[in-house]
N, C-alpha and C positions, 0 to 999 in steps of 0.2 A: 510208229516208223513208213514213213511213205510208200505207197503201191509202189514205185520207179524200184525202188531199193530193194520191196520186199519180193519183186523177179530177177532181179540179177542175183539176192543170192542163191534162189532156187536155181537156174539157171547155172554161176558155178559150181551149185553142190551135185549136179545130175548131170552135168560134164565129169567131173572128176568121178560120179557112181561109171557113169560109162566107160569110160576110160577101165576104170579098176573091175568091172565086168569081165571088158574087152579082155583084158592083158590076162585074166585068169585063167580066160579060158586057151589063151594064146600059150603061157610060158608054165613049161613040168617044170615040176620041184627038184630041186639038186641041192643035196647034202653041203656043198660047200658055200652053194650061195645063202642057205636059210641058217649054216653058223658063222657066216662074215654079216648078215642082217640083224642075229641076235646081238652080237658081239657088239655092234656101234648101236642096234636101241638099247643094251644094257648100258654104256658108254654117256647117252644122254639122258637115262635116269639116273645113274652118279650125281650127273650137272643140275640136272634140274632138284634132286635132293639135294646137294650144296647150295644153290638158289634159295632153298624153302630155308633152311636154317639162318641162311644170313640173312634174308629178309631183303624184302622188294621195296620200294616207295610207290605208291596210289596210281596209279596212271602208266606207270614205267610196262612197257609189253618188248622192250629187245633185251635180246639174248644170245648165246653163242649157241643155240641147237642148229644153225646153218651148219657148222662146223658138222656136225654129223649125217645130217640130212643130205648135205652136199657127195661128200663120199660115194651114199649109198648107191645116189643119181649117176654116179660117174662109173661106180665099178661093180653096178651090179642092172639087171635086167631092171625094165618101166616098172611093173609091176610093184617091187620095191618100193622106189618113189611115190608111189601113189598111197602104200599102208604106212609109210611112216611115219609122217603126216597126223595121222588116226592116230596110230599106237603112241606116238609122244602126247598127242590134247591127249584122250582119255589119263594120264598120267596125271599129266598140268591141273583137269579140269578137278581129280581123284585128289590135290598134293597141294595146289596152291591155291585154286578158288577163283582167280583176281574179277574174271568176265564172267558174261552172263553167258549162259552155253551156247541158243544160237552163235554168238559171234565165235567163241572155240571152234565150232563146225566148218565157217564158214572158213576162220582161218586156216582151216588141217586140208578144205578143200581145195583155198586159193594156192597152200605149197606145194598139194599134192600134182597139182596143175603145174605148177615151176616145177618141181621133180621131173614129172613127163616131159617138158617141154625140154630139160637140159638134158636129158636121156636120149630123146632123139634129134636133138643138136648133135652130141655126140656123135652117132651113128652114121649121121652126115656129114658128120667131118673126118672121120677116121677111117681107113678104109677098111673093107668088111677081111680084107688078105689080115690086116695088123690084129683085129678083133677077134680073129679064129684063131682056132687048136687048144689045147687043155691050159686052161689057167693064163692066156693069153689077156683076157679080160682087166687083170690084177699087173700082167706086165708090160701093157703096154705103158702103162703111168710111167714106167721106172726108165722110160726112156727118152730123152731131156728134147728132142723136137718136139715130141707130142705135151710137153705139158705146156706150152702157148695154148693148148687147143684148151685144154683142161679151165685153166681163166677164161677163155673166150666163153664154156660152158658155164663156169660163175656166174658171168656178167648177164646170159641171158635167164639163168634162174632168181639174179638179183632184177632183172627187168621185169618179167612175167609177173614175179610176185609182188611187186611194188607196184606193176599200173592195175592186178584183179585190184588187191585192198584200195589204191586212191582212186577209183570209179568208185568202188562203194561207200568211201569217204567224201567221195563228190556228191554222190544221188540224196546221203541224209544232209550233208551242209551245204545248198547250190551256190552260196552266196562264195565259201573260201575257192582261192583261187587251187585250180588243180595244181600246179608248177609248187605251189607250199605244200601242198599234201604229198611229192612224188617225192623228193629230196628237199636237201639244204645240206649247210656244210656239216653238220652232226654225222645226219644222218649218210653220209657218204660214206664216211669215214668209216661207221660201222658197218656200212656192207662191205669195203674194203680189210674192217678187218675180218670180218667172219667167212670171207671168201677167202682170204691170205690162210686162215686158221683150218677152212676146210678143205683144198687142195695138200697143207702140209699133211693133214690125215691122213685124206685118202692114198696120197703118195707113202707115208706110211703103211699103211696096210698091205699095199700091194707089194710093199720089199716083204711084211712078215705079221699077221695077225697075232702073234705074241709083241710085237712092237706098239698094238697099240694101249697097253699097258703105263708102255716108255710116251704118251703122247697125251695123255691121260690128265696126267699131273698139270702141266702147260695149260690147259684149255680153260682146266677149273680154276687157275689162277688167274690167267687175262680176264674167266668170267666176272669172277671176285674181284675183280681191279673196274671193269667195266660196270657192277650194282652199286661200287663205295662211289665210284664218280658221280653214278644218278643219285642215290640218297645223297650226298651232295650239294645237288644240282636243286636237289625234291627238298630240304632242308632249310631253303634261301626264296623257296618260292609260294609261293600264295597257291593253293593247286586250284581253290575257284575262278583265276580271271588269268592261272601264268605268267603274275609279277612279279617283281621283289616281296618280299613281306614285309611287316614293318620292321623287326630286327635287323634284316638282311638290308635293307633299306637303309635304316639309320646307319650301320656301319658304313654304309659306303658315303653316303653324307658326311658322316663326321671325318673323313679321311680326306674329301672333297673339301672339307670348310678348312681343315687345316692346313691345305697344298693353298688355297688361296689365299689366306692369312699369311704364309709364310713369300708368296711370292706377289703378292700387293694386286691380285686377280680378283675380277667381279668375278661375283658367284647370285644367285636369285633361286629362291625356291616358291613351289606354287603349292597351292592347298585346293582341291578342286571337292565340291560335294554334289550330289545328283540331288537334284531339287523335287520336293515329295517323294521320294524313293515308297516312301511307306502306303501311298494310295499305289503305286505297280504293286507292291506283294499285297495286298487288302486284296485289290481285283481280281488278279491273275494269278496268283499265287508266287510262293516263294522259287521255284521251278522257272519260272518264266522271268521273275526279278534275276535271278544268279545269270539266263541267258543276256538279260540288257547291261549287268557287269561284266561279262565276256565280254560282250560286243565292246562295250564302251574302251575297258581297258585294250582292245585289240587299235581302235581307233587313235587314242591317247600315245599309245606307241608308236604307231606306223607316222602322227605328224612331228615326232622331235628325233633328236639325232642321237646317234650310238651312244655318243658320250655321255646323255641324259639317261640319267636314275629314276623310271617313273615306278613308283610303289601302289600297295596298296596300305594303305593305315589304315583303316577298321572299318566295318559297315560298308558305307558307301560312300564312304572318302578315299582320295585317292591325293597321293604326292608326286612333285613331280621338281627334281634337283635339277639347276640351267648351270652347271660351269661355265665359267666365260662370256655369263651375259649380265648386260648392265640393266638397268633396268627400265628402258625403252624397247629394247630388247627382250625382256620380258613379259614387258606389259602385250608385244607382238605375237609372241609365242601363246599366252594367255586366249586371247582375244581370235588367236588361229584354232584352240581348241575348245574353245567356245563356240563357235560357229560348226567347228566339224561334230558336236558331239549332239546339235539342236538338226547337225542331218541325217540321225542315224536312227534307224527303227526297223525293230524287231517282232518277226511274226511272232502272235499269240490267239491262237484258233482261228476265229475267221476275222482278225483284226490283224494290223501293227502296230506296236506300242513305240511313243516318238517321247524323247526325256530331253531336260537341258538340264545345267550346269552351272554353278557360282564358282566363282576361283576366287581368290583373295593371293596375292604378292607381296612378298617381302625379298630387301635386297639384301646383302651382306656389306657390312660396314655403314651403311644409312638406318636402315630397322632392329638391325641384333647387330653381337658379336660374336654368335656360336651359334650352335644346331637349334636350341632351345630359345634361344631368344628371335630367329628367323621364324621359327616354325608358331612361335605365339602370338609372333604380328602378324604374320600369315594367317593364324585363327582368325584372328578379329577382323583383317583384312576381309574373309569371307562372309563373317556373320553379320560386317555389315552390307556385303553385296544381299547377303538374303532380303535384309530389313528394306533394302532398298527394292524389290521383287522380284526376285531372282535371279537367270540367268544372263548374271552379269560379271565383269572383273573388278575388282577394285585393289589399289594398291596401298599399303600402312601410310600413313604418316607419323610420320618418326617426332615423338614426345608429344601428340597431342591426342595419343589414348584415342585416338580413332580412324580412321580409314578415307580417304577421296576419292569421288568420283573421276575416272579418268577416260575420255569419251571418244579417245582415239592415238596412236602409238605417239604422234609428237608429243598430246599434250600429257602423256606418262613422267616426262623427263620431269614437268615444272611442276609435276603431283608428288616428286619423290625429294625434297631437299640435298 
C-alpha cells in the first residue's frame, strides 16, 4: 500500500474519531433519539441478513444501507450519524466478511464523515426555529417546503462519501482517471435510488415510528432487485479483467453473426494473445500478471466502439467482435490495438513491464459462415502471427489453410479474397 494512501486513510479515520469524541461530549442522550437510532439500526441489520442470504457477487460493494444512514443524519443529532456506519460496519464484518478489515474501517469512517456533513448542512439550511420544540426534529420533514432541503442534504451525503473514497482509490491507483472513480451512469443511478429510498424512510419515520415496519419490506425488495441485477452482471463478467467472459461473449457474438447473415452486413472477429506471457508470470508472479491482463483489457475496451464486444477467451487470449466492419477496417482496428498494447507498461517493484500482443483476423463470409468457423480461422491467423515473430497482425487466407501477412490497412483488402 502506498505511503500516501496510508497517511490519507489515517487522516480520514482521525477526523472521524475526533468528531465522534466531540459529539459524544456535546450531545446528551435522549430516550426518543436512542429509540429511533435503535429502530433504524435494526432495520439495517435485517437488510444485511437479507443480503447475506441472497448472496453477493464478488467485488460488489453497492447496497441500500444508505436508506438507513440518511434518515439518521436527517432526524438525529450528528453523533448518531457518526456512530451508525461503525455499528453497521461491525455487523457487516461479522456476517458478510467480503473485504479486509482496514477497508471496512475506512468505509465506515468515510460514511460517518458524510453523515456528519449532511447533519451540519441540515442545521445550516433549516432555521433553528423550525427545528426547535418538542419533536420538531421529526416534524419538520413532514412539511413540503423542507423536503427539497432533505434532497439537498442527500446530495451532500453522496458527494462527501464519493469524494472521500475516490481520493483513496486514486492514491491506490494513480493511473486511473479521477472522473471514472467518482461517477458513471450506473453509480449515479444507484446514488439517486439510495437518496430517494433514504428520504422516503426519513419521512416515514417522521410521521410515525411504527410506519418503519411498512417501509422495511419495500427497501428489502428493492435491495434484492439491485443485487439480482449485480449477480446477473457478474455472471457475464470475467472477474480478473472486467470484460465479458467466454460464455457471455459467445452468446453476444452468436446473435451478432446471425444478424449480420440475415442483413448481409459485414462483421469481423479478432483473436489476440499476449506474447511471452508465461515469462511475465514466472519472473514477476501471477499477481503482476493479473495486473498486466487488467491493464490490457482496459486498453482494448477503450480502443474500440461501444457496439464492439470485447471478451476474455481464456488465459491470456482476448476476443473482439466487430459488427459492421469489413476486412480493411478490421485490420486497421487490429493494428491500432496492437500498437496501443505495445505502449502499455505496468509497475512491478522497481521496474515496469511492457508486453506485446499478436492478433489474428477473420471476416464473416470470407473466412467462415458461422462463429465457430470465424474463431477457427482467427486462431490459425493468430498462430501464424506468433510463428512470424509475434507483435504482428495476420488476416486469415481463406481456402489455403494459412494466414497471410498484411503490412498496411490498404493491403488488408488484397490479402482477403
